[in-house]
C-alpha positions, 0 to 999 in steps of 0.5 A: 500500500501507498503510505501518505496518499489517499486511496480516492482522489479528492473529487470523490465525496463520501456519499459517492463512495458509500453508493458505489460500495452499496451497488457493488454489494448488491451486485455481488449478492445477485451474482451469488444467487446466479451461482447457486442456482437461485436457491436463496432468491426469495429472501436475498432479493429483498436485500439486493434489489433495494441496495442496487436501486437506491445506490443507482438513484443516488449516483444518477441524481448526484451526477445530474444535479451539477447540470442544473445547480452548478458544481457541488460544494467543496468541488474544485473549479474547472478551467476558466471557472472562477470562485467567489474568493477570486472576485474579492 
């Protein structure tokens, strides 16, 4: 492992990481069901499907919001964009 450097770039927010982890866990559960021949499908799909759906909804909403509302707070400005601190 690298010491002293973060695992994720600074543009990743904590909620994004949780959504990706939830999505991957839901997909892992579905792959487990497919590998076992849907033997435990009745109760595990009650867990896996909401995990996948809520994480996808979060990821898509968070990705679409900057289009309408501008960049997220704490985000780095892109080239050519100015911040409020630059105007002072």
